[in-house]
Backbone bond lengths (Angstrom), bond angles and torsions (degrees), N, CA, C in turn:
res aa  C-N    CA-C-N  psi(-1)  N-CA   C-N-CA  omega(-1)  CA-C   N-CA-C  phi
1 M - - - 1.463 - - 1.519 109.62 -
2 G 1.357 116.55 133.48 1.453 120.37 -179.89 1.514 111.87 -72.55
3 R 1.309 115.85 162.80 1.455 120.85 179.54 1.525 110.46 -77.44
4 N 1.335 115.44 159.73 1.462 121.39 -174.79 1.522 111.79 -127.76
5 S 1.328 114.72 156.18 1.461 122.09 171.36 1.526 106.87 -97.88
6 I 1.334 116.93 110.56 1.454 121.99 -171.62 1.525 111.09 -95.10
7 A 1.335 116.24 128.50 1.471 122.00 172.60 1.517 107.67 -98.84
8 L 1.348 116.32 122.32 1.457 121.72 -177.63 1.529 110.76 -111.44
9 G 1.328 116.85 137.30 1.461 120.99 177.40 1.511 110.17 164.54
10 A 1.330 116.18 -179.34 1.471 120.24 179.29 1.530 110.49 -73.19
11 F 1.323 117.20 -44.11 1.467 123.33 177.29 1.535 112.32 50.22
12 D 1.338 117.02 40.09 1.464 120.80 -178.34 1.522 112.57 -91.79
13 G 1.340 116.95 7.15 1.458 118.93 177.90 1.510 112.67 -148.43
14 F 1.335 117.19 -9.80 1.472 122.20 -174.20 1.529 109.90 49.71
15 H 1.352 116.65 45.46 1.456 120.36 176.44 1.523 110.36 -82.20
16 K 1.334 117.54 -177.76 1.466 121.50 -174.44 1.528 112.39 -57.83
17 G 1.332 117.08 -38.39 1.460 120.21 178.64 1.513 111.92 -64.63
18 H 1.323 116.43 -44.11 1.466 121.04 177.45 1.534 110.71 -62.18
19 M 1.333 115.54 -45.21 1.459 119.13 -175.80 1.524 111.96 -68.58
20 A 1.341 117.71 -26.44 1.466 120.27 176.75 1.528 110.10 -64.14
21 V 1.333 116.71 -39.92 1.471 121.11 177.25 1.524 110.22 -67.02
22 I 1.324 115.95 -44.88 1.469 120.59 -178.34 1.526 110.81 -63.90
23 E 1.323 117.35 -42.81 1.466 119.86 -179.37 1.530 111.32 -67.61
24 K 1.335 117.37 -33.28 1.471 120.10 175.27 1.517 109.93 -64.40
25 A 1.325 116.29 -42.71 1.470 120.27 178.85 1.531 110.98 -65.07
26 R 1.330 116.79 -30.46 1.465 120.67 -178.96 1.533 112.15 -69.94
27 E 1.343 116.57 -22.64 1.466 120.35 -178.92 1.527 112.73 -69.00
28 S 1.316 117.16 -14.92 1.462 122.00 -177.64 1.533 112.03 -66.28
29 N 1.316 115.34 160.33 1.466 120.40 172.67 1.520 111.56 -76.13
30 F 1.356 116.11 -16.20 1.462 120.52 177.77 1.531 110.00 -86.77
31 P 1.343 117.72 153.76 1.474 120.59 177.43 1.527 111.29 -63.41
32 L 1.323 115.20 143.07 1.458 121.83 -179.50 1.529 111.09 -73.94
33 L 1.348 115.67 135.96 1.457 122.12 173.88 1.531 107.77 -137.45
34 V 1.334 116.39 120.03 1.468 121.65 -178.73 1.520 108.35 -96.95
35 L 1.329 116.49 121.58 1.458 120.90 -178.28 1.527 110.17 -90.32
36 L 1.334 116.02 125.46 1.461 122.18 -178.83 1.526 110.53 -129.99
37 F 1.311 116.12 154.99 1.459 120.71 173.67 1.521 109.14 -94.90
38 N 1.332 115.95 147.42 1.467 119.88 -178.59 1.528 112.29 -70.52
39 E 1.338 117.60 -18.90 1.459 121.46 170.82 1.520 108.73 -151.02
40 H 1.324 116.50 159.72 1.463 120.95 -175.65 1.531 109.74 -61.01
41 P 1.355 118.07 133.91 1.471 120.44 -179.99 1.532 113.87 -52.06
42 L 1.344 117.93 -35.88 1.467 119.86 -179.35 1.526 112.18 -66.47
43 K 1.331 117.20 -26.17 1.468 120.51 176.32 1.523 109.64 -64.46
44 V 1.325 115.67 -38.65 1.464 120.91 179.68 1.525 110.81 -76.55
45 L 1.335 116.53 -42.35 1.465 121.06 -173.79 1.533 113.26 -77.80
46 K 1.346 116.67 -37.93 1.468 119.64 -172.92 1.522 114.29 -122.86
47 G 1.325 116.45 -3.38 1.461 119.23 177.20 1.516 114.82 91.95
48 N 1.332 117.52 -14.19 1.471 119.45 174.84 1.522 109.86 -147.41
49 A 1.306 114.29 151.34 1.470 120.60 -176.46 1.525 109.04 -120.24
50 P 1.339 117.49 156.83 1.473 119.29 174.50 1.523 109.40 -64.26
51 P 1.332 117.46 152.18 1.469 119.35 -179.69 1.526 111.35 -61.14
52 G 1.322 115.02 147.34 1.456 120.64 -175.56 1.520 113.14 -77.77
53 L 1.327 115.16 165.31 1.469 122.10 177.93 1.529 112.11 -106.58
54 M 1.341 116.25 -3.00 1.467 119.65 -178.45 1.522 109.96 -141.30
55 T 1.328 116.44 139.48 1.462 120.55 165.68 1.530 107.38 -81.32
56 D 1.326 117.06 167.65 1.465 120.58 -179.94 1.528 111.71 -57.92
57 G 1.339 115.64 -39.22 1.467 119.26 -178.92 1.513 112.39 -64.26
58 V 1.333 117.38 -40.27 1.467 121.21 178.20 1.520 110.03 -67.57
59 F 1.335 116.62 -42.50 1.467 120.94 177.48 1.536 110.76 -56.56
60 K 1.313 116.40 -47.04 1.476 120.54 -178.27 1.527 111.14 -64.97
61 R 1.343 116.39 -40.15 1.474 119.27 179.38 1.521 111.14 -63.69
62 I 1.330 116.99 -45.28 1.465 119.87 -178.98 1.529 110.74 -64.13
63 C 1.319 116.46 -40.35 1.471 119.54 177.75 1.529 111.02 -62.12
64 M 1.326 116.29 -42.65 1.466 120.60 -178.74 1.530 110.82 -66.92
65 E 1.350 116.69 -46.29 1.466 120.75 -177.64 1.522 112.31 -64.97
66 N 1.334 116.50 -30.91 1.462 120.84 -177.67 1.533 113.31 -100.92
67 G 1.309 116.65 4.69 1.462 120.71 178.33 1.518 113.09 59.79
68 L 1.337 116.59 43.62 1.462 120.72 -176.24 1.521 111.27 -91.51
69 N 1.309 115.21 125.48 1.467 122.03 173.40 1.524 106.74 -97.52
70 C 1.326 117.21 109.48 1.467 121.20 -173.89 1.524 110.81 -106.28
71 R 1.321 114.97 143.05 1.466 121.36 174.68 1.523 108.28 -121.73
72 F 1.324 116.11 123.37 1.459 120.80 179.38 1.523 110.45 -95.71
73 I 1.341 115.18 136.14 1.456 119.11 171.86 1.524 108.27 -125.82
74 D 1.333 115.43 155.87 1.451 122.10 -178.31 1.521 109.33 -83.06
75 F 1.346 116.72 113.79 1.464 119.76 -177.51 1.523 112.12 -61.39
76 S 1.332 117.54 -35.42 1.468 119.77 -178.65 1.524 111.61 -63.32
77 E 1.329 117.15 -23.94 1.469 120.38 -179.80 1.526 113.04 -82.67
78 I 1.339 116.52 -19.36 1.476 118.80 -177.34 1.528 113.16 -115.58
79 R 1.326 117.24 -2.30 1.461 120.87 -173.08 1.533 113.34 -59.55
80 N 1.335 117.50 -30.48 1.465 120.50 -177.40 1.534 113.47 -99.77
81 M 1.335 116.24 7.25 1.459 119.58 177.86 1.527 110.80 -72.57
82 S 1.309 116.28 141.65 1.465 119.49 171.52 1.526 108.35 -70.92
83 P 1.342 118.07 161.18 1.470 119.42 175.96 1.532 112.27 -53.97
84 Q 1.330 117.17 -41.18 1.472 121.42 179.28 1.528 110.71 -61.48
85 S 1.345 116.55 -45.79 1.469 120.43 -178.52 1.526 111.06 -65.73
86 F 1.343 117.27 -41.85 1.463 120.72 178.57 1.528 110.19 -61.17
87 F 1.321 115.77 -42.81 1.465 120.33 179.35 1.530 110.19 -63.36
88 D 1.353 116.42 -49.34 1.466 120.69 -175.58 1.524 112.63 -70.02
89 E 1.352 115.88 -48.28 1.464 119.85 -170.97 1.531 113.26 -81.36
90 I 1.326 116.27 -38.07 1.466 119.54 -175.68 1.522 111.61 -96.08
91 L 1.333 116.96 -57.86 1.465 119.46 -173.55 1.529 112.24 -69.06
92 I 1.315 116.97 -41.61 1.475 119.36 -176.87 1.524 111.88 -88.21
93 K 1.336 116.47 -58.04 1.466 119.77 -172.47 1.531 112.44 -71.35
94 E 1.351 116.05 -47.14 1.471 118.55 -174.40 1.522 113.26 -84.10
95 L 1.347 117.04 -40.18 1.461 119.95 -174.30 1.525 113.71 -103.17
96 N 1.332 116.54 -7.60 1.464 122.17 176.40 1.529 111.73 53.56
97 A 1.332 115.50 54.13 1.465 121.15 -177.46 1.523 111.74 -64.76
98 G 1.340 114.98 130.57 1.451 120.84 172.77 1.517 110.70 -109.55
99 E 1.345 115.04 -21.25 1.458 122.99 178.08 1.530 106.78 -155.51
100 I 1.334 116.86 147.93 1.467 121.02 -177.02 1.525 109.79 -132.55
101 S 1.331 116.08 139.31 1.468 121.70 175.85 1.521 108.95 -128.70
102 C 1.343 115.89 140.74 1.464 120.70 178.44 1.524 109.26 -154.87
103 G 1.328 117.13 167.15 1.449 122.11 173.93 1.516 110.42 -76.15
104 E 1.329 116.73 160.27 1.469 120.41 -174.78 1.529 113.17 -68.63
105 N 1.331 117.56 -15.05 1.465 120.53 178.88 1.522 112.71 -106.26
106 Y 1.315 117.08 17.35 1.473 121.46 -177.32 1.532 111.50 -64.65
107 T 1.323 115.95 136.25 1.463 121.49 173.64 1.521 109.07 -127.94
108 F 1.314 116.62 154.98 1.468 120.48 -178.71 1.523 108.88 -157.83
109 G 1.325 115.62 169.55 1.465 120.40 -178.57 1.518 111.40 83.94
110 K 1.319 117.13 170.44 1.460 123.39 -177.08 1.523 111.26 -52.50
111 N 1.340 115.22 129.08 1.469 122.40 -180.00 1.533 113.45 57.56
112 G 1.343 116.11 24.55 1.462 119.94 -179.76 1.514 112.74 62.24
113 S 1.333 116.21 33.61 1.472 120.81 -173.49 1.522 113.94 -75.07
114 G 1.337 117.26 -15.86 1.458 120.55 177.05 1.513 110.98 -101.17
115 N 1.336 117.38 144.68 1.459 121.50 177.64 1.525 109.53 -130.93
116 C 1.325 116.35 -167.87 1.464 120.39 -177.13 1.528 112.11 -61.67
117 E 1.308 116.89 -36.12 1.461 119.99 179.29 1.528 110.20 -67.06
118 T 1.338 116.18 -41.62 1.475 120.70 175.07 1.521 110.02 -57.48
119 L 1.338 115.34 -46.90 1.466 120.58 -177.74 1.524 110.46 -66.16
120 R 1.319 117.52 -36.86 1.466 120.73 178.56 1.532 111.19 -61.37
121 L 1.332 116.34 -44.12 1.470 120.44 -179.95 1.527 111.05 -65.57
122 L 1.330 117.04 -40.94 1.468 120.93 179.29 1.530 110.58 -65.89
123 C 1.342 115.93 -40.45 1.468 119.55 179.14 1.532 111.08 -66.44
124 E 1.333 116.76 -40.57 1.468 120.49 179.13 1.523 111.63 -59.26
125 K 1.331 115.60 -43.90 1.474 120.38 -179.76 1.527 111.72 -63.85
126 S 1.337 115.68 -29.80 1.474 119.97 -176.94 1.516 113.10 -98.43
127 G 1.339 116.71 1.41 1.460 119.96 -179.93 1.510 113.48 68.41
128 I 1.333 116.28 32.51 1.469 121.61 -179.08 1.522 109.26 -109.19
129 R 1.317 116.79 137.14 1.459 120.99 178.25 1.521 110.11 -77.46
130 L 1.342 116.43 134.48 1.451 122.06 175.70 1.531 109.46 -115.09
131 N 1.342 116.47 127.70 1.464 122.47 174.79 1.526 108.46 -107.06
132 T 1.320 116.23 118.75 1.459 120.72 177.15 1.525 108.82 -104.17
133 V 1.317 116.11 119.48 1.469 121.58 -173.67 1.529 109.72 -98.11
134 K 1.330 115.92 130.21 1.462 120.96 179.93 1.532 110.94 -65.47
135 T 1.316 115.12 148.55 1.464 121.42 178.50 1.532 110.38 -59.66
136 V 1.330 116.25 131.09 1.462 121.47 178.21 1.530 108.13 -86.37
137 K 1.327 116.56 133.16 1.462 120.68 -176.29 1.523 111.44 -115.60
138 Y 1.322 114.47 156.22 1.470 122.07 174.23 1.521 107.20 -138.64
139 K 1.316 115.51 124.52 1.471 121.63 -176.38 1.530 111.33 53.15
140 G 1.336 115.18 41.08 1.456 121.18 172.71 1.511 116.25 83.72
141 E 1.342 117.89 -4.33 1.464 120.83 -179.62 1.520 110.67 -122.36
142 A 1.332 114.94 152.16 1.466 120.26 -179.66 1.529 110.64 -61.44
143 I 1.316 115.34 136.06 1.462 120.36 173.18 1.526 107.87 -73.24
144 S 1.312 116.33 130.88 1.464 120.83 178.87 1.519 109.85 -147.34
145 S 1.324 116.20 157.43 1.465 120.47 177.06 1.521 110.57 -63.22
146 T 1.330 117.06 -36.10 1.473 121.22 178.70 1.524 110.48 -60.77
147 R 1.316 116.11 -45.33 1.464 120.99 -179.46 1.528 110.80 -64.85
148 I 1.316 117.38 -41.08 1.467 121.61 179.91 1.528 110.33 -65.81
149 R 1.334 117.17 -41.99 1.459 120.35 177.24 1.530 111.12 -57.67
150 R 1.319 116.10 -44.47 1.460 120.80 -178.67 1.533 110.75 -61.92
151 L 1.322 117.11 -40.22 1.466 121.21 178.58 1.523 111.22 -64.01
152 I 1.325 116.60 -44.94 1.466 120.81 -179.49 1.526 110.43 -63.40
153 E 1.320 116.62 -41.41 1.469 120.79 178.80 1.529 112.15 -64.80
154 N 1.336 115.86 -23.58 1.469 120.72 178.71 1.525 113.06 -97.68
155 G 1.331 116.99 2.49 1.458 120.60 179.22 1.514 114.82 76.69
156 E 1.336 117.13 16.00 1.470 121.09 -178.85 1.534 109.25 -91.85
157 M 1.323 114.99 73.52 1.465 120.98 -167.86 1.528 113.33 -75.64
158 R 1.336 117.24 -28.95 1.471 118.58 -179.29 1.530 111.17 -67.86
159 D 1.326 116.85 -44.11 1.470 119.66 177.99 1.525 110.58 -65.89
160 A 1.332 116.61 -39.41 1.469 120.13 177.34 1.526 110.38 -60.28
161 A 1.344 116.55 -43.01 1.467 121.16 179.94 1.526 111.54 -64.00
162 Q 1.330 117.06 -37.27 1.464 120.15 178.78 1.526 110.80 -62.63
163 M 1.329 116.61 -39.59 1.471 119.79 -178.77 1.524 112.80 -78.21
164 L 1.333 115.65 -27.38 1.467 119.52 177.56 1.536 112.32 -85.14
165 S 1.341 116.40 -18.08 1.478 122.61 -170.91 1.522 111.85 67.25
166 R 1.308 116.14 20.91 1.469 122.04 178.53 1.522 106.93 -169.81
167 P 1.328 117.94 159.42 1.463 118.17 175.17 1.533 110.55 -66.56
168 F 1.319 117.30 146.38 1.461 120.05 169.86 1.523 108.01 -60.01
169 S 1.323 116.53 137.53 1.462 119.78 -177.96 1.523 110.26 -147.92
170 Y 1.311 115.16 164.89 1.467 121.18 174.15 1.521 108.48 -143.64
171 S 1.317 115.15 140.64 1.454 122.01 -179.19 1.527 107.63 -116.07
172 L 1.341 115.44 109.87 1.464 120.96 -173.16 1.521 110.98 -141.06
173 E 1.315 115.71 160.41 1.462 120.85 178.95 1.529 110.45 -69.12
174 V 1.317 115.53 138.96 1.467 121.39 175.28 1.528 108.25 -83.80
175 I 1.332 115.10 126.58 1.463 120.64 -178.68 1.521 110.29 -108.39
176 S 1.323 116.42 165.76 1.454 121.08 176.37 1.523 109.09 -73.32
177 G 1.343 116.36 132.24 1.461 120.80 -178.46 1.514 112.35 -105.55
178 D 1.327 115.88 -154.27 1.467 121.10 -177.62 1.522 112.70 -85.77
179 K 1.324 117.37 -6.41 1.474 123.75 -179.82 1.528 112.70 67.67
180 I 1.338 117.05 11.10 1.475 119.92 -179.18 1.526 110.28 -68.72
181 G 1.350 116.24 -41.31 1.459 120.10 178.29 1.514 112.12 -59.09
182 R 1.317 116.41 -38.33 1.469 120.58 179.63 1.538 110.38 -63.43
183 K 1.347 115.50 -39.84 1.472 119.47 179.26 1.529 110.87 -65.26
184 L 1.337 116.84 -29.62 1.459 121.30 179.07 1.524 112.29 -85.66
185 N 1.333 116.55 2.32 1.463 123.10 -175.37 1.525 112.57 71.21
186 F 1.346 115.86 22.19 1.460 122.45 174.67 1.532 109.06 -129.67
187 P 1.341 117.42 69.84 1.474 118.93 -179.08 1.530 110.77 -61.16
188 T 1.321 115.83 140.80 1.464 119.59 -175.55 1.525 112.15 -121.80
189 A 1.341 113.90 153.01 1.466 121.37 171.53 1.525 106.64 -92.93
190 N 1.316 116.37 117.50 1.463 122.23 -174.91 1.529 110.29 -100.33
191 Q 1.334 115.86 133.73 1.456 121.46 -179.44 1.528 110.04 -140.52
192 I 1.321 116.18 141.33 1.462 121.52 176.31 1.526 108.30 -94.67
193 I 1.331 116.86 122.90 1.464 121.52 179.69 1.528 108.78 -80.14
194 P 1.330 118.54 122.80 1.465 119.94 -179.08 1.528 112.16 -65.13
195 D 1.331 115.82 151.79 1.464 121.53 -177.44 1.527 112.69 -62.26
196 D 1.330 116.68 -26.78 1.471 118.76 -176.07 1.530 112.74 -89.73
197 L 1.350 117.37 7.96 1.462 121.50 174.16 1.521 108.34 -104.14
198 V 1.328 117.08 144.02 1.463 120.52 178.77 1.533 109.56 -54.00
199 Q 1.327 116.19 137.24 1.467 121.56 -177.65 1.531 109.61 -97.21
200 M 1.309 116.70 123.86 1.462 121.07 178.60 1.526 110.62 -70.32
201 K 1.315 115.41 159.29 1.461 121.43 170.45 1.530 108.46 -59.15
202 H 1.317 117.55 134.35 1.452 120.19 179.74 1.527 109.95 -63.16
203 G 1.315 115.40 136.03 1.446 119.61 179.37 1.517 112.13 156.45
204 V 1.324 114.79 -166.96 1.465 122.82 -177.57 1.527 108.84 -108.50
205 Y 1.331 116.01 135.58 1.467 122.12 -174.83 1.524 111.64 -127.32
206 A 1.323 115.59 144.51 1.464 120.44 163.57 1.523 106.28 -73.24
207 S 1.323 116.15 134.79 1.460 119.14 -175.69 1.528 110.45 -144.33
208 A 1.302 115.21 -179.40 1.466 121.65 177.34 1.517 108.21 -144.86
209 V 1.309 116.07 150.21 1.460 121.33 -178.40 1.525 108.64 -134.69
210 K 1.329 115.77 129.36 1.463 119.54 176.77 1.525 108.53 -101.80
211 I 1.326 115.29 120.04 1.458 121.13 177.93 1.521 107.17 -124.75
212 G 1.316 116.24 114.93 1.455 119.94 -173.57 1.518 109.48 65.06
213 A 1.325 116.20 -129.49 1.466 120.10 -178.62 1.520 112.32 -93.30
214 K 1.331 118.02 -2.12 1.462 120.86 -173.91 1.529 111.45 -109.17
215 T 1.335 116.16 141.27 1.464 121.89 176.30 1.521 108.41 -110.73
216 Y 1.341 115.57 128.22 1.461 122.18 -175.15 1.536 110.89 -110.91
217 P 1.348 117.38 145.04 1.462 119.41 168.79 1.527 108.79 -69.87
218 A 1.328 116.12 151.26 1.461 119.11 -176.21 1.526 110.01 -153.96
219 V 1.325 114.80 168.48 1.467 122.72 173.24 1.521 107.16 -127.36
220 T 1.325 116.20 129.85 1.464 120.95 -178.79 1.518 110.43 -118.69
221 N 1.322 115.25 129.40 1.467 120.29 171.23 1.528 107.88 -103.49
222 F 1.336 115.48 126.23 1.458 119.73 176.24 1.519 108.52 -118.01
223 G 1.328 116.24 117.60 1.456 118.92 179.43 1.512 112.50 152.31
224 H 1.363 115.69 -146.89 1.469 122.08 -171.92 1.523 114.47 -98.06
225 R 1.342 118.52 -9.65 1.467 122.41 -178.44 1.530 110.95 57.88
226 P 1.342 118.21 67.72 1.464 121.21 -171.63 1.526 115.76 -62.98
227 T 1.338 117.87 -29.75 1.475 119.35 -177.80 1.526 111.19 -64.44
228 V 1.333 117.23 -31.95 1.475 120.76 -178.01 1.527 110.88 -107.54
229 D 1.356 115.91 17.78 1.465 121.48 177.56 1.529 112.66 55.49
230 G 1.334 114.39 44.58 1.463 118.70 177.43 1.526 111.19 -63.07
231 Q 1.314 116.51 139.13 1.468 120.85 -175.73 1.526 112.80 -97.74
232 N 1.312 116.39 -35.84 1.469 118.91 -176.21 1.529 110.88 -111.77
233 V 1.325 115.51 156.17 1.463 120.97 179.29 1.528 108.98 -79.17
234 R 1.305 115.89 131.17 1.470 119.08 177.49 1.524 110.34 -152.67
235 S 1.317 114.41 168.59 1.462 122.27 173.62 1.523 107.57 -103.19
236 E 1.351 116.28 126.02 1.453 121.60 176.67 1.522 107.98 -123.55
237 T 1.317 116.56 124.16 1.460 120.44 -174.67 1.521 111.58 -124.16
238 Y 1.330 115.13 122.72 1.460 120.89 171.80 1.522 107.54 -92.76
239 I 1.335 117.13 124.28 1.459 123.00 -175.29 1.531 108.99 -103.11
240 E 1.316 115.43 110.59 1.469 121.78 -176.99 1.525 110.75 -65.43
241 G 1.339 116.32 124.79 1.461 120.59 174.45 1.517 115.28 83.17
242 F 1.335 116.95 5.65 1.473 119.16 179.75 1.518 110.16 -111.24
243 S 1.317 115.29 137.16 1.465 120.14 171.40 1.526 107.22 -134.63
244 G 1.286 115.35 130.45 1.464 119.92 -178.42 1.517 109.42 162.43
245 N 1.313 115.35 168.49 1.461 121.23 -177.67 1.527 109.42 -98.20
246 L 1.337 115.75 117.80 1.466 120.54 -179.37 1.529 112.45 -107.21
247 Y 1.333 117.94 1.68 1.459 120.41 -177.09 1.525 111.40 -56.38
248 G 1.323 115.72 131.98 1.463 120.93 177.76 1.513 114.07 82.50
249 K 1.335 117.61 -5.81 1.461 120.97 179.90 1.529 110.21 -96.28
250 E 1.320 116.26 150.43 1.456 120.06 175.47 1.517 108.86 -87.74
251 V 1.323 116.23 124.05 1.464 122.05 -176.01 1.522 108.81 -126.46
252 E 1.347 116.10 137.00 1.462 120.40 179.64 1.529 110.07 -98.07
253 I 1.336 115.22 127.10 1.455 122.49 178.70 1.525 108.67 -106.73
254 F 1.338 116.92 123.36 1.464 122.65 177.85 1.527 107.98 -99.20
255 I 1.332 117.25 119.65 1.458 121.74 -177.32 1.525 108.99 -92.65
256 L 1.341 116.54 119.13 1.457 121.53 -172.62 1.530 113.63 -98.05
257 E 1.323 116.73 -46.79 1.469 118.32 -174.01 1.527 110.47 -161.08
258 Y 1.321 115.48 140.37 1.464 121.99 174.82 1.524 108.93 -72.99
259 L 1.341 116.51 128.32 1.464 121.26 -178.06 1.526 112.84 -100.19
260 R 1.318 116.12 -48.32 1.463 119.26 -176.37 1.532 109.49 -166.17
261 P 1.337 117.05 162.17 1.466 119.14 174.97 1.523 111.12 -73.12
262 E 1.334 115.31 163.47 1.461 119.33 171.97 1.530 108.97 -64.09
263 K 1.322 115.68 147.69 1.466 119.29 -178.45 1.522 109.33 -143.33
264 K 1.311 115.61 140.92 1.468 119.82 175.82 1.530 108.39 -87.30
265 F 1.326 116.75 110.90 1.462 121.17 -179.61 1.531 110.27 -87.41
266 G 1.334 115.66 159.68 1.463 120.99 -176.80 1.519 112.79 -64.67
267 D 1.332 116.36 -35.96 1.464 120.15 178.96 1.529 108.62 -157.42
268 T 1.325 115.39 178.30 1.466 119.97 -176.22 1.522 112.34 -69.80
269 D 1.340 117.60 -24.29 1.474 119.52 176.21 1.534 110.17 -64.72
270 E 1.339 116.42 -44.36 1.468 120.28 176.87 1.521 110.53 -62.06
271 L 1.336 115.47 -41.11 1.471 120.12 179.17 1.524 110.20 -62.57
272 S 1.328 117.05 -44.06 1.465 121.46 -179.89 1.524 111.16 -61.42
273 A 1.342 116.73 -41.83 1.468 120.80 178.93 1.523 110.73 -64.60
274 A 1.342 116.81 -38.69 1.466 120.81 178.58 1.521 111.25 -65.61
275 I 1.324 116.56 -40.36 1.471 120.03 178.75 1.525 109.93 -63.31
276 S 1.336 117.08 -39.39 1.474 120.78 177.49 1.524 110.77 -59.87
277 R 1.326 116.53 -43.51 1.473 120.52 178.50 1.529 110.72 -65.17
278 D 1.327 115.41 -41.63 1.471 119.87 179.26 1.530 110.74 -61.99
279 C 1.335 115.94 -40.24 1.467 120.47 -179.87 1.524 110.91 -62.29
280 K 1.323 116.46 -42.72 1.464 120.55 -179.19 1.530 110.83 -61.43
281 K 1.340 116.07 -44.89 1.464 120.06 177.43 1.523 111.25 -63.39
282 S 1.324 115.22 -43.01 1.459 119.76 -175.69 1.524 112.46 -64.33
283 V 1.337 116.62 -38.55 1.473 119.70 -179.93 1.524 110.27 -61.58
284 G 1.339 117.46 -41.83 1.463 120.57 178.08 1.519 112.07 -62.94
285 I 1.329 116.86 -43.94 1.467 121.73 179.05 1.521 110.18 -64.92
286 F 1.337 115.90 -40.49 1.474 121.69 -179.60 1.528 110.98 -58.26
287 Y 1.328 117.51 -50.66 1.466 119.67 -176.53 1.525 111.89 -70.23
288 N 1.308 116.73 -26.27 1.462 120.63 175.80 1.534 110.87 -71.33
289 A 1.333 115.79 -33.81 1.468 120.69 -175.85 1.524 113.36 -91.21
290 L 1.326 116.35 -15.17 1.459 120.37 -169.23 1.521 113.92 -55.33
291 E 1.332 116.70 -50.89 1.461 119.34 -176.78 1.523 111.72 -70.85
292 K 1.337 117.61 -37.27 1.454 120.45 -175.18 1.518 113.90 -74.03
293 L 1.330 115.98 -41.46 1.464 118.74 -164.65 1.513 116.30 -117.31
294 L 1.327 118.85 -23.35 1.465 118.46 -173.58 1.520 111.99 -104.49
């Protein structure tokens, strides 16, 4: 088996900081291999993990578009390894590292006892090149998955997109809804957001939907739908200019900008008029964002 250029990090969002490490590893003469854990380390260590920034469908799309070869390892099997053992058993023996790249704050080994300096010494002894990538910042602060989650929860989608280098999105199966949107002449694609995905601020968003080779402007409502006494939280997306049956299909929704909070309207006519206004705003935002982000 040939040697590999290993990218090390959390990689739980593929944000700009993560991609800087991956792109550095790609510069090597060895083939790129991105090391990932099969579940978040905090899930193993503390029983629960922070909500994710990607659904499986989004993860697979990003890997395909960026040509990422990923290797998953079980964190519970390596959590008690010393830094030396992790380096010898995983990086050298199992992954055949020829070059390694990581962020400047990378830690590894039991209780995070190893850091970049530890890794540098281990690499020197083994004749392996180590690339340490400086922390990527946005508006003066380090880009992190925690920071991006907080922005999404507050509806600050433009800043989140800047740190992700793409709009926040989710790829989920379209389910049968209440058919109320269809009666209003605004049929919607309904999706249930899983509990382990970051939850957006409830409200109405300008969005975009890619179906086949075409990307459509859209409006997404995330929340309880108070005008129709909705009971459960869901994502409902009206896709401008699209007609077709999406039930049972996995569709990716790109969230562009928060438009307004959810509101209980007096009747469905008021709701229909509000959706029309939301659509007009969303189309303008969509075409402004199209070249930059989609």
